Backbone as a printed PyTorch tensor [residue, N CA C, xyz], in Angstrom:
tensor([[[ -1.3630, -29.4020, -31.7230],
         [ -2.1110, -29.2030, -30.7430],
         [ -1.4240, -28.9170, -29.3410]],

        [[ -0.1320, -29.1510, -29.3650],
         [  0.4230, -28.8780, -28.1090],
         [  0.8440, -27.6400, -27.8310]],

        [[  1.2020, -26.9250, -28.6940],
         [  1.6040, -25.1600, -29.0310],
         [  0.7440, -24.2980, -28.4990]],

        [[ -0.8380, -24.8360, -28.6770],
         [ -1.8460, -24.4160, -28.3230],
         [ -1.7430, -24.0500, -26.7310]],

        [[ -1.6810, -25.1340, -26.5190],
         [ -1.7020, -25.3770, -24.8400],
         [ -0.6420, -24.9680, -24.1930]],

        [[  0.4400, -24.5410, -24.7110],
         [  1.8270, -24.1800, -23.8160],
         [  0.9330, -22.5220, -24.2990]],

        [[  0.5220, -22.0590, -25.3020],
         [  0.2960, -20.5640, -25.8070],
         [ -0.8270, -20.2360, -24.6200]],

        [[ -1.7980, -21.1550, -24.1300],
         [ -2.9630, -20.5630, -23.3790],
         [ -2.0970, -20.5240, -21.7770]],

        [[ -1.7730, -21.7300, -21.8460],
         [ -0.7700, -21.2620, -20.7220],
         [ -0.0310, -20.3050, -20.1740]],

        [[  0.3810, -20.0130, -21.2920],
         [  2.0260, -18.9100, -21.0900],
         [  0.7990, -17.3890, -21.1740]],

        [[ -0.4960, -17.6320, -21.5680],
         [ -1.0940, -16.5340, -21.8470],
         [ -2.0790, -16.6110, -20.3100]],

        [[ -1.9450, -17.1250, -19.6460],
         [ -2.6820, -17.6970, -18.3570],
         [ -1.9840, -16.5320, -17.4200]],

        [[ -0.2670, -16.9900, -17.6900],
         [  0.4530, -17.0800, -16.4190],
         [  1.0140, -15.2930, -16.7590]],

        [[  0.7470, -14.9400, -17.9520],
         [  1.2150, -13.4590, -18.1960],
         [ -0.0960, -12.4830, -17.3320]],

        [[ -1.1570, -13.1430, -17.7710],
         [ -2.7530, -12.0220, -17.1200],
         [ -2.3910, -12.0680, -15.6910]],

        [[ -2.0000, -13.4970, -14.9190],
         [ -1.5600, -13.6650, -13.7670],
         [ -0.9090, -12.6500, -12.9460]],

        [[  0.2260, -12.7000, -13.8950],
         [  1.9180, -11.9760, -13.1010],
         [  1.6280, -10.2160, -13.3530]],

        [[  0.6230,  -9.8670, -14.2410],
         [  0.1200,  -8.8740, -14.7860],
         [ -0.9820,  -7.9640, -13.7480]],

        [[ -1.2740,  -9.1750, -13.1050],
         [ -2.6030,  -8.9140, -11.8830],
         [ -1.2940,  -8.4110, -10.9240]],

        [[ -0.6450,  -9.1290, -10.5980],
         [ -0.2350,  -9.5570,  -8.9740],
         [  0.6030,  -8.2050,  -9.4440]],

        [[  1.6970,  -7.6340, -10.4020],
         [  2.3890,  -6.5560, -10.4970],
         [  1.5660,  -5.1110, -10.3600]],

        [[  0.0830,  -4.9260, -10.6330],
         [ -0.1790,  -4.5380, -10.6440],
         [ -0.4110,  -3.7730,  -9.3460]],

        [[ -1.1490,  -5.0120,  -8.1900],
         [ -1.6150,  -4.5300,  -7.4090],
         [ -0.3990,  -4.5600,  -6.4800]],

        [[  1.3230,  -4.5800,  -7.0190],
         [  2.1220,  -4.2660,  -6.0530],
         [  2.1200,  -3.2560,  -6.1380]],

        [[  2.4780,  -2.6240,  -7.2630],
         [  2.8170,  -1.1860,  -7.2880],
         [  2.0020,  -0.2890,  -7.4930]],

        [[  0.5580,  -0.2380,  -7.0040],
         [ -0.8670,   0.5480,  -7.1620],
         [ -0.1800,   1.5310,  -6.2080]],

        [[  0.3580,   1.4940,  -5.0080],
         [  0.4310,   2.2170,  -4.1060],
         [  1.2860,   3.6350,  -4.5740]],

        [[  1.9810,   3.2320,  -5.7050],
         [  2.7480,   4.4710,  -6.0880],
         [  1.7220,   5.6880,  -6.8160]],

        [[  0.6960,   4.9010,  -7.3050],
         [ -0.1190,   6.3480,  -7.5100],
         [ -0.5530,   6.6800,  -6.2870]],

        [[ -1.2620,   6.6070,  -5.5130],
         [ -1.8490,   6.8730,  -4.1500],
         [ -0.6270,   7.4520,  -3.3250]],

        [[  0.4440,   7.5050,  -3.0550],
         [  1.6270,   8.1730,  -2.4440],
         [  1.8980,   9.3030,  -3.6480]],

        [[  1.7640,   9.1030,  -4.7380],
         [  2.1510,  10.4680,  -5.6360],
         [  0.9640,  11.4170,  -5.6710]],

        [[ -0.1920,  10.8910,  -5.3400],
         [ -1.0450,  11.9650,  -5.0310],
         [ -1.2670,  12.3810,  -4.1600]],

        [[ -0.3620,  11.1710,  -2.8400],
         [ -0.5190,  12.5980,  -1.7130],
         [  0.7960,  13.3660,  -1.4790]],

        [[  1.4690,  13.1110,  -2.1720],
         [  3.1260,  14.1950,  -2.0170],
         [  2.5170,  15.4690,  -3.2210]],

        [[  1.8550,  15.1260,  -4.0570],
         [  0.9620,  16.4320,  -5.1370],
         [  0.2150,  17.2530,  -3.8270]],

        [[ -0.6490,  16.3280,  -3.0140],
         [ -1.2300,  17.3530,  -2.0670],
         [ -0.6940,  18.2870,  -1.1070]],

        [[  0.5690,  17.7030,  -0.6470],
         [  0.9740,  18.0200,   0.5980],
         [  1.8670,  19.0760,  -0.2070]],

        [[  2.6110,  18.8960,  -1.4960],
         [  3.0350,  19.8930,  -1.9590],
         [  2.1110,  21.5130,  -2.2600]],

        [[  1.0350,  20.8520,  -2.4310],
         [  0.1510,  22.1190,  -2.8380],
         [  0.3570,  22.4600,  -4.5470]],

        [[  0.3020,  21.7040,  -5.2650],
         [  1.0360,  20.9660,  -6.7190],
         [ -0.5700,  21.7850,  -7.3540]],

        [[ -1.4870,  21.5860,  -7.2580],
         [ -2.7360,  21.9990,  -7.5980],
         [ -3.3790,  23.2380,  -7.6020]],

        [[ -2.8700,  24.1150,  -5.9730],
         [ -3.4980,  25.0820,  -5.8510],
         [ -1.7860,  26.1470,  -6.2660]],

        [[ -0.9980,  25.8040,  -6.6140],
         [  0.1040,  26.2840,  -7.1770],
         [ -0.5330,  26.4270,  -8.4430]],

        [[ -0.5330,  25.9690,  -9.4830],
         [ -1.2210,  25.6270, -10.8600],
         [ -2.1230,  26.7230, -10.8890]],

        [[ -3.1670,  26.7270, -10.0260],
         [ -4.7610,  27.2360, -10.1390],
         [ -4.0300,  28.6050,  -9.7190]],

        [[ -3.1810,  29.0870,  -8.5450],
         [ -2.8050,  30.2690,  -8.6200],
         [ -2.4550,  31.2010,  -9.1640]],

        [[ -1.3550,  30.0090,  -9.8390],
         [ -0.6100,  30.8190, -11.0350],
         [ -1.1940,  31.4570, -12.1050]],

        [[ -2.6820,  30.9760, -11.9720],
         [ -4.0860,  31.1900, -13.3230],
         [ -3.5960,  31.0810, -14.5620]],

        [[ -2.8690,  30.2940, -14.8900],
         [ -2.6300,  29.7430, -16.4100],
         [ -1.7750,  28.5110, -16.4490]],

        [[ -1.8090,  27.6120, -17.5670],
         [ -0.8530,  26.4120, -17.4570],
         [  1.0740,  27.1650, -16.5730]],

        [[  1.4220,  26.2890, -16.3550],
         [  2.9530,  26.8120, -15.3000],
         [  3.5470,  25.9250, -15.8290]],

        [[  4.6560,  26.1350, -16.4640],
         [  6.1250,  25.3990, -16.9880],
         [  6.8010,  24.3480, -15.7830]],

        [[  7.0320,  23.7980, -15.9370],
         [  7.9410,  22.9770, -14.8720],
         [  8.8460,  23.5880, -14.3750]],

        [[  9.2250,  24.2590, -14.6220],
         [ 10.5670,  24.9980, -14.0000],
         [  9.9320,  26.1840, -13.3260]],

        [[  8.8030,  26.9550, -13.8200],
         [  8.2250,  27.8720, -12.6090],
         [  7.6300,  26.4520, -11.5120]],

        [[  6.9270,  25.7140, -12.1270],
         [  6.1210,  25.0140, -10.5350],
         [  7.2100,  24.4980, -10.0930]],

        [[  8.6000,  23.8420, -10.1880],
         [  9.4310,  23.6990,  -9.5650],
         [ 10.2700,  24.8470,  -8.4550]],

        [[ 10.4670,  26.0090,  -9.0400],
         [ 10.6950,  27.3690,  -7.9950],
         [  9.2990,  27.2030,  -7.5540]],

        [[  8.0320,  27.5640,  -7.1960],
         [  7.2640,  27.5830,  -6.7170],
         [  6.9200,  26.2100,  -4.8280]],

        [[  7.4290,  25.4660,  -5.1800],
         [  7.5060,  24.3390,  -4.0760],
         [  8.5690,  24.5100,  -2.9730]],

        [[  8.0840,  24.1650,  -1.8090],
         [  8.5260,  24.0670,  -1.0210],
         [  9.7080,  23.2530,  -0.5380]],

        [[ 10.3670,  23.0510,  -1.3840],
         [ 11.2380,  21.7000,  -1.3590],
         [ 12.5190,  22.0460,  -0.8160]],

        [[ 13.6370,  21.1690,  -0.5570],
         [ 14.7410,  21.4610,  -0.5540],
         [ 15.3790,  21.4310,  -1.9730]],

        [[ 16.3080,  22.0980,  -2.4700],
         [ 16.8680,  22.1070,  -4.3080],
         [ 17.4200,  20.4810,  -4.0450]],

        [[ 17.9610,  19.7140,  -3.8230],
         [ 18.1940,  18.5510,  -4.0670],
         [ 16.8830,  17.4180,  -4.2900]],

        [[ 15.6110,  17.6510,  -4.2060],
         [ 14.5930,  16.9780,  -4.2790],
         [ 14.1620,  17.1350,  -5.7760]],

        [[ 14.7200,  18.3100,  -6.2330],
         [ 13.5010,  19.3040,  -7.5410],
         [ 13.8940,  17.7910,  -8.6320]],

        [[ 14.6980,  17.0620,  -8.5090],
         [ 14.4940,  16.0430, -10.0720],
         [ 13.8220,  15.2320,  -9.7770]],

        [[ 13.2350,  14.9110,  -8.8010],
         [ 12.1500,  14.2190,  -8.5890],
         [ 10.8850,  14.6140,  -8.8840]],

        [[ 10.2340,  16.0220,  -9.4030],
         [  9.3590,  16.3810,  -9.4850],
         [  9.1980,  15.7850, -10.9160]],

        [[  9.8240,  16.2350, -12.3040],
         [  9.1330,  15.5250, -13.5970],
         [  8.9610,  14.0950, -13.7740]],

        [[  9.2670,  13.1290, -12.5930],
         [  8.6460,  12.2410, -13.0770],
         [  7.5450,  12.0770, -12.1560]],

        [[  7.9220,  12.9900, -10.7940],
         [  5.7060,  13.0980, -10.1140],
         [  4.9240,  13.3240, -11.1800]],

        [[  4.9720,  14.1920, -11.9080],
         [  4.1260,  14.7370, -12.6270],
         [  3.8580,  13.9590, -14.1970]],

        [[  4.9310,  13.3090, -14.2410],
         [  4.7520,  12.3800, -15.0110],
         [  3.4270,  10.9100, -15.1840]],

        [[  3.5210,  11.1820, -13.4710],
         [  2.9230,  10.1270, -13.0910],
         [  1.9860,  10.4580, -12.6490]],

        [[  1.3960,  11.8390, -12.6640],
         [ -0.1380,  12.3320, -11.9300],
         [ -0.6410,  12.4480, -13.3870]],

        [[  0.2460,  13.1340, -14.3540],
         [ -0.4270,  13.1900, -16.3190],
         [ -0.9300,  11.6790, -16.5290]],

        [[ -0.3140,  10.5420, -16.4640],
         [ -0.8450,   9.8870, -16.8540],
         [ -1.9620,   8.8960, -15.9260]],

        [[ -2.0270,   9.6030, -14.4620],
         [ -3.3680,   9.1920, -14.0430],
         [ -4.5600,   9.8220, -14.1820]],

        [[ -4.2660,  11.4500, -14.6140],
         [ -5.4510,  12.1720, -15.1700],
         [ -5.7960,  12.9880, -14.0090]],

        [[ -4.5630,  13.2920, -13.4400],
         [ -4.6080,  14.2620, -12.6780],
         [ -3.7960,  15.7540, -12.9210]],

        [[ -3.3880,  16.0800, -14.0400],
         [ -3.1390,  17.0910, -14.8740],
         [ -2.9120,  16.8380, -16.2700]],

        [[ -2.8250,  17.8840, -16.8110],
         [ -2.6140,  17.8280, -18.4680],
         [ -1.0160,  18.4350, -18.6640]],

        [[ -0.8210,  17.7660, -19.7960],
         [  0.2920,  18.3960, -20.2010],
         [  0.2990,  18.9540, -21.2860]],

        [[  0.6130,  20.1150, -21.5580],
         [  0.2780,  20.9400, -22.6350],
         [  1.0900,  20.9460, -23.7280]],

        [[  2.5860,  20.9780, -24.0110],
         [  3.6150,  21.1340, -24.8300],
         [  4.6650,  20.2560, -24.5160]],

        [[  5.1510,  19.5770, -25.0730],
         [  6.4070,  18.9000, -24.5410],
         [  7.6570,  19.0660, -26.0570]],

        [[  8.5750,  19.9880, -25.4030],
         [ 10.0320,  19.9390, -26.0460],
         [ 10.7360,  19.4150, -25.8110]],

        [[ 11.9520,  19.7550, -26.4180],
         [ 13.1030,  19.3290, -26.2210],
         [ 13.5930,  19.0380, -24.8390]],

        [[ 13.5110,  20.8000, -23.6950],
         [ 13.6610,  20.8170, -23.1090],
         [ 12.6590,  20.5520, -21.7960]],

        [[ 12.6700,  19.5930, -21.3860],
         [ 11.4930,  19.1890, -20.1730],
         [ 11.3530,  20.1420, -19.7420]],

        [[ 12.0670,  21.5490, -19.0160],
         [ 11.9050,  22.3030, -18.1430],
         [ 10.5120,  23.1350, -18.4710]],

        [[ 10.6550,  23.0320, -20.0040],
         [  9.4510,  23.8800, -20.5200],
         [  7.9670,  23.0110, -20.6290]],

        [[  8.0990,  22.5390, -20.1500],
         [  6.4600,  21.5650, -20.3370],
         [  5.7080,  22.3170, -19.3360]],

        [[  4.2900,  22.5860, -19.7060],
         [  3.5170,  23.2050, -19.2150],
         [  2.3210,  22.5860, -18.5040]],

        [[  2.0170,  22.4430, -17.2510],
         [  0.7840,  21.7640, -16.9930],
         [  0.0990,  22.7270, -16.3560]],

        [[ -1.4980,  22.0650, -16.7500],
         [ -2.9490,  22.4420, -16.3460],
         [ -3.2780,  21.3860, -15.2110]],

        [[ -4.6660,  22.3160, -14.7150],
         [ -5.2840,  21.2720, -13.5180],
         [ -6.3940,  20.3490, -14.6880]],

        [[ -6.6600,  19.8010, -14.2900],
         [ -8.2030,  19.0060, -14.8880],
         [ -9.2950,  18.9290, -14.1690]],

        [[-10.5580,  17.6810, -14.3170],
         [-11.4450,  18.2660, -13.2310],
         [-10.9310,  18.0880, -12.0580]],

        [[-10.2520,  16.3500, -11.9600],
         [ -9.9890,  15.8090, -11.0520],
         [ -9.1180,  16.6850,  -9.6850]],

        [[ -7.8880,  17.1800, -10.8730],
         [ -7.3870,  18.2620,  -9.8350],
         [ -7.9030,  19.3810,  -9.1520]],

        [[ -8.8910,  19.8130,  -9.8900],
         [ -9.2010,  20.8170,  -8.8960],
         [-10.3350,  20.1170,  -7.8130]],

        [[-10.4890,  19.3970,  -7.7330],
         [-11.0600,  18.3060,  -5.9630],
         [ -9.8860,  18.1600,  -5.2300]],

        [[ -8.5040,  18.3410,  -5.3950],
         [ -7.1780,  18.5990,  -4.5580],
         [ -7.2670,  19.7950,  -4.3720]],

        [[ -7.9250,  20.9120,  -4.6200],
         [ -7.3400,  22.2860,  -4.1100],
         [ -8.3030,  22.8630,  -2.5360]],

        [[ -7.4620,  23.2070,  -2.1730],
         [ -7.7680,  23.5330,  -0.5580],
         [ -8.9960,  24.0130,  -0.7110]],

        [[ -8.9120,  24.5870,  -1.4460],
         [-10.2260,  26.1350,  -1.3460],
         [-11.2990,  25.4640,  -1.9920]],

        [[-11.3170,  24.2000,  -2.8560],
         [-12.5060,  23.8370,  -3.5550],
         [-13.6800,  23.4870,  -2.5540]],

        [[-15.2930,  23.5800,  -2.6150],
         [-16.0670,  23.4200,  -1.3920],
         [-16.0740,  21.8160,  -1.9500]],

        [[-15.6570,  21.2190,  -3.0340],
         [-15.8430,  19.7880,  -2.4400],
         [-14.1260,  18.9340,  -3.0510]],

        [[-13.4840,  19.5230,  -2.1460],
         [-11.8860,  19.2220,  -1.9780],
         [-12.1130,  17.9920,  -1.2320]],

        [[-11.4120,  16.8980,  -1.6940],
         [-10.7430,  15.5880,  -0.8730],
         [ -9.9350,  15.4840,  -0.0610]],

        [[ -8.8010,  16.3400,  -0.5380],
         [ -7.7780,  16.5060,   0.2820],
         [ -7.6610,  15.9660,   1.5080]],

        [[ -8.1240,  16.7230,   2.4760],
         [ -8.3480,  16.3860,   3.6440],
         [ -8.7730,  14.3690,   3.6900]],

        [[ -9.1990,  14.3670,   3.3990],
         [-10.2960,  12.6910,   2.6830],
         [ -8.6710,  12.0510,   2.4050]],

        [[ -7.9400,  12.4220,   1.5790],
         [ -7.0820,  11.9040,   0.9450],
         [ -5.4500,  11.4700,   2.3160]],

        [[ -5.7840,  12.5280,   2.6650],
         [ -4.8080,  13.1420,   3.5440],
         [ -4.7720,  11.8960,   5.1630]],

        [[ -6.2120,  11.5970,   5.2780],
         [ -6.6200,  10.7460,   6.5100],
         [ -6.1260,   9.1960,   6.0980]],

        [[ -6.7610,   8.8850,   5.1120],
         [ -6.9970,   7.7490,   4.4310],
         [ -5.5320,   7.1160,   4.3760]],

        [[ -4.5140,   8.2590,   3.8330],
         [ -2.8780,   7.6320,   3.3650],
         [ -2.0630,   8.1630,   4.6870]],

        [[ -2.8580,   8.6440,   5.9340],
         [ -1.7760,   8.9180,   7.1030],
         [ -1.0750,   7.5420,   7.6520]],

        [[ -0.1100,   8.0190,   7.9790],
         [  0.9690,   6.6040,   8.0550],
         [  0.5000,   5.9750,   9.5890]],

        [[ -0.7310,   6.0730,  10.1840],
         [ -1.1800,   5.4920,  11.0300],
         [ -2.1590,   4.7510,  10.3340]],

        [[ -2.8810,   4.9230,   9.3310],
         [ -3.6900,   3.6750,   8.6900],
         [ -2.6890,   2.6350,   7.7780]],

        [[ -1.6520,   3.4420,   7.3070],
         [ -0.7330,   2.5920,   6.1740],
         [  0.3790,   1.7820,   6.4930]],

        [[  0.6610,   2.3100,   7.5640],
         [  2.0150,   1.2750,   8.2920],
         [  1.5200,  -0.0590,   8.7840]],

        [[  0.0380,  -0.2670,   9.3480],
         [ -0.1660,  -1.4540,   9.8130],
         [ -0.6370,  -2.8960,   8.3740]]])
């Protein structure tokens, strides 16, 4: 009987830790989404007219070459979050292709229902720093 109580306490502790950790790291999703909007990744994919390879996406981004190694990680977060779909995965990560989802359509600057301005306003340092 004592083991069952210890297991229940351990399970409660694990759920509590999971809850706290999820809140601690939740900003990663928001900041990643902000980065996607600022870089215009949805617009780049949309303007490409078809799924775009990671190598072509990186070449289209307005970033210094020293920062390109962060893009695969950013795109993995965004695929996991449902903002882009990953169409294939070969041994060569640069050949992975990304396509828009219904959610990423709302990130397009030209979309009539674009949430990009709201996202930029809500995640502006004026609101996030305090």
